[in-house]
Phi, psi and omega in degrees: 000135182231123177229127178053038177082002180262126182263118176249118179302140183305326181288348181255356185299313181296321178295320179294319178299313181294319179296320179297316180295317179296316180298318179298317179295318180296313182291327181285337180258354185296327182294344181280346183270148175301147187304318184251039181267157177296321180299319179297320177296320178295319177301315181299318180296317178298317179297318178298318179294322177296319178297322177294322175300315178300318178295317181296316185282316186266337184077009181243123178294148178059035181302312183288326179296316180291328184265359187301324183259008181249127178264359184270345188294321178237012177070029178231143180287154175290159181303319183292339180272349182280153179242000000 
């Protein structure tokens, strides 16, 4: 799959979709956690790992950060847009 010049191998498309959804959920709920909590640290580690997956698969740093507000990159709506 290729969007905006980024080539995503077909076998990784579902993983990228799931990772994007998970990252979005983690970042949207992170503000609810106390600043110095263990859970907040775990969220940060998970988000970093998801970002590394995006770099490994797409070869583009900050793939999810750039695509976070775009629903067209993988053809799926953002969580907040779902009903």
